[in-house]
Structure formats: C-alpha cells, structure tokens
Phi, psi and omega in degrees: 000127181276166181298319181296320180289330176293317179295316179298320179293321179295319178293319180297317179295318178299320179294317180296315179297318180298318179295316181295314180296316180297315180297319179296321183279323191245338185053043180228125179294320180300311179295322179298319178294316179298313181291330176296323177292321180286333174057241186297331178299317179293321180298314179298315177303313182297315182291319184279322190248329185270313185281000000 
C-alpha cells in the first residue's frame, strides 16, 4: 500500500463517519453532506464539544 492510497483511504473513512454521525444527530441530508465534506473536522468537533 502506497502512502497516497493510505491518505485517500483515511480521508474517505473520515467522510463516511462524519456523514453517519451527522445523519444520526440531525436527520438532515443537507447537514450530512456539509459534514461529509468537512470530514474529520466535524468528527473532532462532535466528540469534543457536542457529546
């Protein structure tokens, strides 16, 4: 596995987790898409400040 594919996989996983967490919390497709773009930033925000 090359370094570039590892980075791409990490970004993809972060986006998927952000969408799932956002959908669970908000039940909004728009927010899920926005949080999916933000990825890991939203996950860190959610874990530190919301939860």
